Each structure stands twice: as structure tokens, then as C-alpha cells.
Backbone as CSV, one residue per row, in Angstrom:
resi,resn,N_x,N_y,N_z,CA_x,CA_y,CA_z,C_x,C_y,C_z
1,MET,4.949,-28.753,-9.800,4.716,-27.648,-8.909,3.225,-27.404,-8.731
2,GLY,2.428,-27.624,-9.759,0.994,-27.413,-9.647,0.624,-25.952,-9.787
3,SER,-0.664,-25.694,-9.738,-1.127,-24.316,-9.849,-1.527,-23.799,-8.479
4,PHE,-1.527,-22.515,-8.352,-1.922,-21.864,-7.111,-3.017,-20.856,-7.438
5,PRO,-4.215,-21.332,-7.697,-5.284,-20.389,-8.034,-5.786,-19.664,-6.789
6,VAL,-6.109,-18.397,-6.971,-6.742,-17.611,-5.918,-8.103,-17.200,-6.458
7,PHE,-9.143,-17.668,-5.818,-10.515,-17.393,-6.233,-10.894,-15.969,-5.850
8,LEU,-11.396,-15.206,-6.821,-11.857,-13.838,-6.580,-13.363,-13.790,-6.824
9,PRO,-14.158,-13.878,-5.784,-15.609,-13.858,-5.973,-16.079,-12.490,-6.459
10,ALA,-16.996,-12.490,-7.411,-17.519,-11.243,-7.969,-18.097,-10.344,-6.890
11,ALA,-18.724,-10.932,-5.897,-19.333,-10.134,-4.824,-18.298,-9.313,-4.060
12,ALA,-17.055,-9.773,-4.042,-16.011,-9.070,-3.291,-15.186,-8.122,-4.153
13,THR,-15.212,-8.322,-5.492,-14.300,-7.567,-6.349,-14.969,-6.666,-7.374
14,GLY,-16.242,-6.889,-7.700,-16.946,-5.969,-8.573,-17.325,-6.431,-9.968
15,PRO,-16.526,-7.263,-10.669,-16.934,-7.673,-12.012,-18.216,-8.510,-11.971
16,PRO,-18.870,-8.683,-13.124,-20.128,-9.429,-13.136,-19.976,-10.935,-12.919
17,GLN,-18.758,-11.442,-12.919,-18.569,-12.881,-12.705,-17.344,-13.123,-11.833
18,ASP,-17.295,-14.310,-11.254,-16.149,-14.703,-10.441,-14.898,-14.771,-11.315
19,SER,-13.748,-14.595,-10.705,-12.470,-14.660,-11.411,-11.502,-15.537,-10.625
20,VAL,-10.408,-15.902,-11.276,-9.359,-16.681,-10.633,-8.015,-16.093,-11.044
21,VAL,-7.130,-15.928,-10.074,-5.746,-15.547,-10.353,-4.926,-16.820,-10.245
22,ASN,-4.266,-17.198,-11.341,-3.382,-18.359,-11.326,-1.956,-17.833,-11.337
23,VAL,-1.318,-17.825,-10.186,0.000,-17.207,-10.064,1.101,-17.978,-10.786
24,THR,0.822,-19.171,-11.275,1.830,-19.915,-12.038,1.791,-19.559,-13.514
25,ALA,0.807,-18.785,-13.937,0.670,-18.404,-15.342,0.885,-16.900,-15.479
26,LEU,2.117,-16.460,-15.251,2.427,-15.039,-15.333,2.562,-14.626,-16.788
27,VAL,1.775,-13.652,-17.196,1.797,-13.148,-18.567,1.654,-11.627,-18.533
28,THR,1.994,-11.006,-19.642,1.795,-9.574,-19.805,0.588,-9.377,-20.704
29,LEU,-0.323,-8.515,-20.287,-1.522,-8.226,-21.066,-1.591,-6.744,-21.383
30,ASN,-2.153,-6.440,-22.545,-2.481,-5.057,-22.840,-3.743,-4.703,-22.084
31,LYS,-3.815,-3.498,-21.606,-4.996,-3.054,-20.859,-6.260,-3.230,-21.704
32,SER,-6.146,-3.055,-23.010,-7.299,-3.183,-23.905,-7.810,-4.621,-23.994
33,ASP,-7.003,-5.597,-23.575,-7.427,-7.001,-23.589,-8.324,-7.354,-22.409
34,LEU,-8.377,-6.491,-21.411,-9.184,-6.755,-20.219,-10.608,-6.284,-20.457
35,SER,-11.563,-7.119,-20.061,-12.961,-6.790,-20.347,-13.690,-6.121,-19.190
36,HIS,-13.261,-6.332,-17.962,-13.935,-5.745,-16.806,-12.909,-5.227,-15.806
37,GLU,-13.264,-4.144,-15.172,-12.399,-3.615,-14.124,-12.790,-4.215,-12.783
38,VAL,-11.810,-4.389,-11.948,-12.058,-4.833,-10.582,-12.165,-3.580,-9.726
39,ASP,-13.260,-3.458,-8.995,-13.449,-2.280,-8.149,-12.461,-2.267,-6.993
40,HIS,-12.323,-3.397,-6.336,-11.465,-3.485,-5.155,-11.201,-4.953,-4.866
41,ILE,-9.980,-5.269,-4.522,-9.656,-6.622,-4.077,-9.342,-6.531,-2.589
42,PRO,-10.096,-7.246,-1.770,-9.862,-7.191,-0.322,-8.428,-7.599,0.035
43,ASP,-7.928,-7.014,1.115,-6.559,-7.302,1.558,-6.307,-8.792,1.744
44,SER,-7.300,-9.522,2.218,-7.114,-10.963,2.443,-6.831,-11.694,1.132
45,LEU,-7.473,-11.272,0.032,-7.229,-11.903,-1.264,-5.889,-11.457,-1.841
46,ILE,-5.530,-10.198,-1.646,-4.209,-9.720,-2.075,-3.120,-10.509,-1.354
47,ASP,-3.332,-10.780,-0.072,-2.368,-11.575,0.699,-2.231,-12.978,0.125
48,GLU,-3.344,-13.588,-0.317,-3.281,-14.929,-0.923,-2.489,-14.897,-2.224
49,VAL,-2.728,-13.883,-3.061,-1.980,-13.742,-4.313,-0.500,-13.548,-4.000
50,ASP,-0.204,-12.701,-3.039,1.180,-12.443,-2.641,1.869,-13.724,-2.165
51,ARG,1.196,-14.498,-1.332,1.778,-15.766,-0.839,2.052,-16.718,-2.002
52,GLY,1.099,-16.807,-2.932,1.287,-17.685,-4.085,2.452,-17.252,-4.953
53,LEU,2.568,-15.941,-5.209,3.683,-15.434,-6.013,5.019,-15.688,-5.327
54,ARG,5.068,-15.466,-4.025,6.315,-15.716,-3.295,6.721,-17.184,-3.390
55,ARG,5.740,-18.062,-3.316,6.046,-19.496,-3.388,6.518,-19.878,-4.790
56,VAL,5.793,-19.414,-5.805,6.130,-19.763,-7.187,7.477,-19.169,-7.598
57,LEU,7.746,-17.933,-7.165,8.987,-17.255,-7.541,10.131,-17.534,-6.573
58,ASN,9.848,-18.370,-5.569,10.861,-18.764,-4.589,11.479,-17.550,-3.886
59,LEU,10.619,-16.645,-3.452,11.083,-15.427,-2.757,10.978,-15.588,-1.263
């Protein structure tokens, strides 16, 4: 199936470094495990994550 990474550039989301959402690696995290907050994720990136989740979950 492969991975479906969605690149989240720091300039668009707020943390000090770029991030990646890998929708094939769904896990549960404690809030305390997260090191940086995301200020805002643009709708276009949310749409990419949504498309990847729909594909991976066969929705």
C-alpha cells in the first residue's frame, strides 16, 4: 500500500521545524508527548490529510 505522507511546512503551520503526517501510521498519543503546537493547518493541507485517510481507511 505504501505511505501517504503529507508535508507540513513550518512556515504554514507554526512549529520551529517542518513536519510530516503519515496517514498509514495511525497511533494514539498523549498530549504530553507532543513537543510543539501547530498554530494553524491550512485547509489545503487538511484536505490532503483527509484524502490520504479516506484512501488508507477505504472510505
